[in-house]
mmCIF file of the C-alpha atoms, coordinates in Angstrom:
data_MODEL
# 
_entry.id   MODEL 
# 
loop_
_atom_site.group_PDB 
_atom_site.id 
_atom_site.type_symbol 
_atom_site.label_atom_id 
_atom_site.label_alt_id 
_atom_site.label_comp_id 
_atom_site.label_asym_id 
_atom_site.label_entity_id 
_atom_site.label_seq_id 
_atom_site.pdbx_PDB_ins_code 
_atom_site.Cartn_x 
_atom_site.Cartn_y 
_atom_site.Cartn_z 
_atom_site.occupancy 
_atom_site.B_iso_or_equiv 
_atom_site.pdbx_formal_charge 
_atom_site.auth_seq_id 
_atom_site.auth_comp_id 
_atom_site.auth_asym_id 
_atom_site.auth_atom_id 
_atom_site.pdbx_PDB_model_num 
ATOM 1  C CA . MET A 1 1  ? 134.902 102.941 150.000 1.00 0.00 ? 1  MET A CA 1 
ATOM 2  C CA . THR A 1 2  ? 134.406 105.892 147.645 1.00 0.00 ? 2  THR A CA 1 
ATOM 3  C CA . GLU A 1 3  ? 131.105 107.494 146.682 1.00 0.00 ? 3  GLU A CA 1 
ATOM 4  C CA . SER A 1 4  ? 131.465 106.043 143.184 1.00 0.00 ? 4  SER A CA 1 
ATOM 5  C CA . GLU A 1 5  ? 132.013 102.498 144.532 1.00 0.00 ? 5  GLU A CA 1 
ATOM 6  C CA . ILE A 1 6  ? 128.966 102.754 146.789 1.00 0.00 ? 6  ILE A CA 1 
ATOM 7  C CA . LEU A 1 7  ? 126.779 104.012 143.947 1.00 0.00 ? 7  LEU A CA 1 
ATOM 8  C CA . THR A 1 8  ? 127.970 101.215 141.667 1.00 0.00 ? 8  THR A CA 1 
ATOM 9  C CA . ARG A 1 9  ? 127.223 98.530  144.274 1.00 0.00 ? 9  ARG A CA 1 
ATOM 10 C CA . ILE A 1 10 ? 123.745 99.886  144.949 1.00 0.00 ? 10 ILE A CA 1 
ATOM 11 C CA . ALA A 1 11 ? 123.030 100.111 141.219 1.00 0.00 ? 11 ALA A CA 1 
ATOM 12 C CA . GLU A 1 12 ? 124.010 96.454  140.789 1.00 0.00 ? 12 GLU A CA 1 
ATOM 13 C CA . LYS A 1 13 ? 121.934 95.150  143.715 1.00 0.00 ? 13 LYS A CA 1 
ATOM 14 C CA . PRO A 1 14 ? 119.593 97.620  145.454 1.00 0.00 ? 14 PRO A CA 1 
ATOM 15 C CA . ASP A 1 15 ? 118.093 95.010  147.824 1.00 0.00 ? 15 ASP A CA 1 
ATOM 16 C CA . PHE A 1 16 ? 118.647 95.142  151.577 1.00 0.00 ? 16 PHE A CA 1 
ATOM 17 C CA . PRO A 1 17 ? 117.009 91.900  152.809 1.00 0.00 ? 17 PRO A CA 1 
ATOM 18 C CA . PRO A 1 18 ? 114.262 91.649  153.883 1.00 0.00 ? 18 PRO A CA 1 
ATOM 19 C CA . LEU A 1 19 ? 113.677 94.871  151.924 1.00 0.00 ? 19 LEU A CA 1 
ATOM 20 C CA . ARG A 1 20 ? 113.380 94.752  148.137 1.00 0.00 ? 20 ARG A CA 1 
ATOM 21 C CA . GLY A 1 21 ? 114.893 97.772  146.441 1.00 0.00 ? 21 GLY A CA 1 
ATOM 22 C CA . THR A 1 22 ? 114.298 99.520  143.144 1.00 0.00 ? 22 THR A CA 1 
ATOM 23 C CA . ILE A 1 23 ? 116.284 102.470 141.883 1.00 0.00 ? 23 ILE A CA 1 
ATOM 24 C CA . GLU A 1 24 ? 113.880 105.123 140.637 1.00 0.00 ? 24 GLU A CA 1 
ATOM 25 C CA . GLU A 1 25 ? 116.425 107.686 139.439 1.00 0.00 ? 25 GLU A CA 1 
ATOM 26 C CA . PHE A 1 26 ? 120.158 107.204 139.027 1.00 0.00 ? 26 PHE A CA 1 
ATOM 27 C CA . ASN A 1 27 ? 122.796 108.732 136.784 1.00 0.00 ? 27 ASN A CA 1 
ATOM 28 C CA . PRO A 1 28 ? 126.258 107.652 137.965 1.00 0.00 ? 28 PRO A CA 1 
ATOM 29 C CA . THR A 1 29 ? 128.165 109.992 135.679 1.00 0.00 ? 29 THR A CA 1 
ATOM 30 C CA . LEU A 1 30 ? 126.147 113.202 135.926 1.00 0.00 ? 30 LEU A CA 1 
ATOM 31 C CA . PHE A 1 31 ? 124.557 114.491 139.132 1.00 0.00 ? 31 PHE A CA 1 
ATOM 32 C CA . LEU A 1 32 ? 123.624 117.895 137.738 1.00 0.00 ? 32 LEU A CA 1 
ATOM 33 C CA . ASN A 1 33 ? 120.100 119.097 137.106 1.00 0.00 ? 33 ASN A CA 1 
ATOM 34 C CA . SER A 1 34 ? 119.618 122.492 135.459 1.00 0.00 ? 34 SER A CA 1 
ATOM 35 C CA . GLY A 1 35 ? 122.984 123.637 136.754 1.00 0.00 ? 35 GLY A CA 1 
ATOM 36 C CA . GLU A 1 36 ? 122.190 122.701 140.369 1.00 0.00 ? 36 GLU A CA 1 
ATOM 37 C CA . LYS A 1 37 ? 123.480 119.602 142.109 1.00 0.00 ? 37 LYS A CA 1 
ATOM 38 C CA . SER A 1 38 ? 120.812 116.976 142.621 1.00 0.00 ? 38 SER A CA 1 
ATOM 39 C CA . ALA A 1 39 ? 120.637 113.931 144.887 1.00 0.00 ? 39 ALA A CA 1 
ATOM 40 C CA . ASP A 1 40 ? 122.730 110.908 143.943 1.00 0.00 ? 40 ASP A CA 1 
ATOM 41 C CA . LEU A 1 41 ? 119.721 108.629 143.567 1.00 0.00 ? 41 LEU A CA 1 
ATOM 42 C CA . VAL A 1 42 ? 116.118 107.951 144.489 1.00 0.00 ? 42 VAL A CA 1 
ATOM 43 C CA . LEU A 1 43 ? 115.647 104.489 145.983 1.00 0.00 ? 43 LEU A CA 1 
ATOM 44 C CA . ALA A 1 44 ? 112.288 102.766 146.510 1.00 0.00 ? 44 ALA A CA 1 
ATOM 45 C CA . LEU A 1 45 ? 112.206 100.059 149.196 1.00 0.00 ? 45 LEU A CA 1 
ATOM 46 C CA . GLU A 1 46 ? 109.395 97.551  149.636 1.00 0.00 ? 46 GLU A CA 1 
ATOM 47 C CA . TRP A 1 47 ? 108.554 95.306  152.582 1.00 0.00 ? 47 TRP A CA 1 
ATOM 48 C CA . GLU A 1 48 ? 105.315 93.517  153.414 1.00 0.00 ? 48 GLU A CA 1 
ATOM 49 C CA . ASN A 1 49 ? 103.479 95.249  150.540 1.00 0.00 ? 49 ASN A CA 1 
ATOM 50 C CA . GLN A 1 50 ? 104.527 98.694  151.775 1.00 0.00 ? 50 GLN A CA 1 
ATOM 51 C CA . ARG A 1 51 ? 106.624 100.830 149.420 1.00 0.00 ? 51 ARG A CA 1 
ATOM 52 C CA . ARG A 1 52 ? 108.535 103.968 150.376 1.00 0.00 ? 52 ARG A CA 1 
ATOM 53 C CA . LYS A 1 53 ? 110.861 106.222 148.395 1.00 0.00 ? 53 LYS A CA 1 
ATOM 54 C CA . PHE A 1 54 ? 114.105 107.624 149.773 1.00 0.00 ? 54 PHE A CA 1 
ATOM 55 C CA . VAL A 1 55 ? 116.268 110.390 148.374 1.00 0.00 ? 55 VAL A CA 1 
ATOM 56 C CA . VAL A 1 56 ? 119.901 109.348 148.781 1.00 0.00 ? 56 VAL A CA 1 
ATOM 57 C CA . GLU A 1 57 ? 122.921 111.625 148.941 1.00 0.00 ? 57 GLU A CA 1 
ATOM 58 C CA . PHE A 1 58 ? 126.397 110.216 149.556 1.00 0.00 ? 58 PHE A CA 1 
ATOM 59 C CA . LYS A 1 59 ? 129.183 112.213 151.164 1.00 0.00 ? 59 LYS A CA 1 
ATOM 60 C CA . GLY A 1 60 ? 132.810 111.196 151.561 1.00 0.00 ? 60 GLY A CA 1 
ATOM 61 C CA . GLN A 1 61 ? 132.991 112.794 155.001 1.00 0.00 ? 61 GLN A CA 1 
ATOM 62 C CA . SER A 1 62 ? 130.841 112.348 158.088 1.00 0.00 ? 62 SER A CA 1 
ATOM 63 C CA . ALA A 1 63 ? 131.370 115.712 159.775 1.00 0.00 ? 63 ALA A CA 1 
ATOM 64 C CA . PRO A 1 64 ? 128.211 117.607 160.854 1.00 0.00 ? 64 PRO A CA 1 
ATOM 65 C CA . SER A 1 65 ? 128.760 120.264 158.196 1.00 0.00 ? 65 SER A CA 1 
ATOM 66 C CA . TYR A 1 66 ? 128.722 117.591 155.447 1.00 0.00 ? 66 TYR A CA 1 
ATOM 67 C CA . LEU A 1 67 ? 125.496 116.119 156.848 1.00 0.00 ? 67 LEU A CA 1 
ATOM 68 C CA . ALA A 1 68 ? 123.857 119.550 156.967 1.00 0.00 ? 68 ALA A CA 1 
ATOM 69 C CA . GLY A 1 69 ? 124.921 120.181 153.367 1.00 0.00 ? 69 GLY A CA 1 
ATOM 70 C CA . ALA A 1 70 ? 123.548 116.819 152.234 1.00 0.00 ? 70 ALA A CA 1 
ATOM 71 C CA . ILE A 1 71 ? 120.202 117.502 153.906 1.00 0.00 ? 71 ILE A CA 1 
ATOM 72 C CA . GLU A 1 72 ? 119.912 120.865 152.173 1.00 0.00 ? 72 GLU A CA 1 
ATOM 73 C CA . GLN A 1 73 ? 120.927 119.324 148.861 1.00 0.00 ? 73 GLN A CA 1 
ATOM 74 C CA . VAL A 1 74 ? 118.191 116.674 148.848 1.00 0.00 ? 74 VAL A CA 1 
ATOM 75 C CA . ARG A 1 75 ? 115.517 119.177 149.880 1.00 0.00 ? 75 ARG A CA 1 
# 
Protein backbone atom coordinates (compact mmCIF):
# COMPACT_ATOMS: atom_id res chain seq x y z
CA MET A 1 0.00 0.00 0.00
CA THR A 2 1.42 3.41 -0.94
CA GLU A 3 1.59 6.48 1.28
CA SER A 4 -1.10 8.12 -0.84
CA GLU A 5 -3.46 5.13 -0.46
CA ILE A 6 -2.99 5.07 3.31
CA LEU A 7 -3.66 8.80 3.60
CA THR A 8 -6.79 8.50 1.47
CA ARG A 9 -8.16 5.63 3.58
CA ILE A 10 -7.53 7.48 6.83
CA ALA A 11 -9.13 10.63 5.44
CA GLU A 12 -12.26 8.66 4.51
CA LYS A 13 -12.61 6.89 7.87
CA PRO A 14 -10.27 7.97 10.69
CA ASP A 15 -11.87 5.68 13.31
CA PHE A 16 -9.98 2.76 14.84
CA PRO A 17 -12.65 1.04 16.99
CA PRO A 18 -13.06 1.45 19.89
CA LEU A 19 -11.26 4.74 19.23
CA ARG A 20 -13.09 7.57 17.47
CA GLY A 21 -10.84 9.58 15.18
CA THR A 22 -10.90 13.12 13.87
CA ILE A 23 -8.42 14.55 11.41
CA GLU A 24 -7.23 17.92 12.69
CA GLU A 25 -4.92 18.84 9.81
CA PHE A 26 -4.62 17.12 6.46
CA ASN A 27 -3.64 18.24 2.98
CA PRO A 28 -3.23 15.19 0.72
CA THR A 29 -1.74 17.10 -2.19
CA LEU A 30 0.67 19.48 -0.46
CA PHE A 31 2.80 18.55 2.55
CA LEU A 32 4.93 21.70 2.48
CA ASN A 33 4.85 24.44 5.08
CA SER A 34 6.96 27.55 4.49
CA GLY A 35 9.33 25.57 2.30
CA GLU A 36 9.90 22.86 4.93
CA LYS A 37 8.28 19.44 4.87
CA SER A 38 5.58 19.05 7.49
CA ALA A 39 3.88 15.98 8.95
CA ASP A 40 1.35 14.16 6.78
CA LEU A 41 -1.51 14.74 9.20
CA VAL A 42 -2.57 15.46 12.76
CA LEU A 43 -5.03 12.88 14.07
CA ALA A 44 -7.10 13.25 17.25
CA LEU A 45 -8.30 10.00 18.85
CA GLU A 46 -10.96 9.78 21.54
CA TRP A 47 -11.83 6.93 23.90
CA GLU A 48 -13.80 6.99 27.14
CA ASN A 49 -13.99 10.81 27.10
CA GLN A 50 -10.21 11.12 26.76
CA ARG A 51 -8.88 12.89 23.66
CA ARG A 52 -5.28 12.84 22.44
CA LYS A 53 -3.63 14.28 19.35
CA PHE A 54 -1.03 12.43 17.29
CA VAL A 55 1.28 13.78 14.62
CA VAL A 56 1.42 11.23 11.81
CA GLU A 57 4.19 10.80 9.26
CA PHE A 58 4.07 8.00 6.70
CA LYS A 59 7.18 6.49 5.14
CA GLY A 60 7.34 3.96 2.32
CA GLN A 61 10.27 2.18 3.95
CA SER A 62 10.71 0.74 7.43
CA ALA A 63 14.49 0.94 7.77
CA PRO A 64 15.84 2.61 10.95
CA SER A 65 17.12 5.59 8.98
CA TYR A 66 13.60 6.27 7.63
CA LEU A 67 12.15 6.07 11.16
CA ALA A 68 14.79 8.47 12.49
CA GLY A 69 14.03 10.88 9.65
CA ALA A 70 10.29 10.69 10.32
CA ILE A 71 10.80 11.42 14.01
CA GLU A 72 12.90 14.48 13.22
CA GLN A 73 10.36 15.63 10.64
CA VAL A 74 7.40 15.63 13.04
CA ARG A 75 9.38 17.41 15.76
